[in-house]
N, C-alpha and C positions, 0 to 999 in steps of 0.2 A: 624340766623335771619336774616331778611332783614334788608340791611340798608335804608329806604324811606328817600328820602329828602323832600316829599311834601305831607302834611295830606288826600289830594285828589286824590292821585294816584290808590286808589283802588276803588273808586266812579268812576272814568273815564273809569278806566278797565272793569269795572261791566256793562257802560252803552254802551261803544264801543262794546261788547259781549251779548248786550241785545238789538240791536234796532239801535245806534248809539251814539251821543254826539250831545249834542243840548243846544242851548241856553245860559244860563250862564255858563255852564259846558266848553263848547267849547271854547268861550271867553279866560276861566282858562289855557286850555290848549293850547292854540296857544301862551297864553304869560310866560307859566310856561315849561321850558326846562325838567324838570325830568317826567314831565305828558306828552310830546310829547313824549320822548324816550321811555319810557314803552308802550304806544300806538303802536310807533315804532317795538318795539320790539314784543310784540303781536300778531301782526299782521303779522309778518317773521314767527313767530313758527306756528300760524296758519295754514297758506300758506304750510308751509313745512310738518304739520301733515297730512294735507287733501292730499298734493301731494303723502305722503309713504302708507296712506292707501289706494288710487287707487293705488301703483304699488303692495303692499302686496294681493293684494285680486283679484286672478285672474276670468276672464269671464270663463264663463260655455263653451264657447268652446275648451278655454286654458287648462280647465281642463279633458275634454273629449279627447284631444290631449296628454295630459300629461300621462294620464290612457290607453291610446293605444301604447303610447312609452313604457311604462312599459311592457304591455301584450306582446308586441312584441319582447322585452330584454328579455322576461320568456322563450317565444317559442324557440328565438334564442339560448338560453342557454340548454334548453332541450334538443334542436339538436344537440348542439357541445358535447355534454357528449351521447349521444347516444351510440358512437362508444366504449367508456369504457364501459358503460353497458356491452356492448355484449362483451366484451373483458375479462370486471372481471368474467362473466359467465362462457366463453369458456374455462379462465386459471382453474377457479375453477372445473370444469365436467371434462376434461382432466387430473388434478391432481386424481382427486378423481376414472376416470377409470382406470387410469395406475396402480394406488395403487391397485383397485379392482380384475383386471386382476392377477396381480403380486402374488396376494394372491392366489386368486383362483387356480392360476397353481401350487401353492407349498403348499397348504394347509394340505397336511399331514403331511408334514416337519413342518411347522410353529406347526402344534399341538402337534408335540412330541418336539417342542424345546419351548414350553411353558409350557410341562407336561414331565418335566426329570424321573418323578417318571412310566412315562410308559414306560421304556424301553429305550427309545433312551438315549445315551450318550449326543449327541451334534448338533448343526444343519447343516446340509450340508453347503459347499463352493457356492451352486449354489445360496441357499438362503441368504447370504450375498449380494453375486452379485445382485442379484434381487433386492434388496432394496437398494442398492447403486445406482443402475441404475433408479429405481422409485425417487429417494430422488432429483437426479441429473436432470430427467425429470420435474420433478415439477418445479424447481429450473428455470431451461431453460423456462418454460412455463413464471413463473412469471416474469423473470427477461424481456421477450420479448415484455409482459404487460407493465411495468412499463417503457421501455424503447419507446415501441413506443406513451405510455400515456403522455409522459414530452415531445416528439419531434411533 
């Protein structure tokens, strides 16, 4: 709760906000330190509020420039990530090609390995070597990509 030391303080504040203090009220404000201090604080706070409103509301040109800078940053970010997108696709396609070629070249052995009841006892050692080489190449491609993307 406010501790007012003068009964006419609110009347003086209302008058100053709605056109000014005049006549008998002006004489009272001149003789009353509480009313004079209240009017002084009210004027200072009003000036501060006006200045803050002026700073907080950007002008149209500032808005346009701000949006243009944001758009420019978005385009720059898209350009910067283009090579990573390309390398990601390249790594995925390379891995898929190595695996597909390896499986295609040893399709008979793979089929016999997957269906042991068909008569084949075990997969050939060449299939195991091919699987290890394929996994190694896939790991190498992914390692190269992550090393390049981080650097």
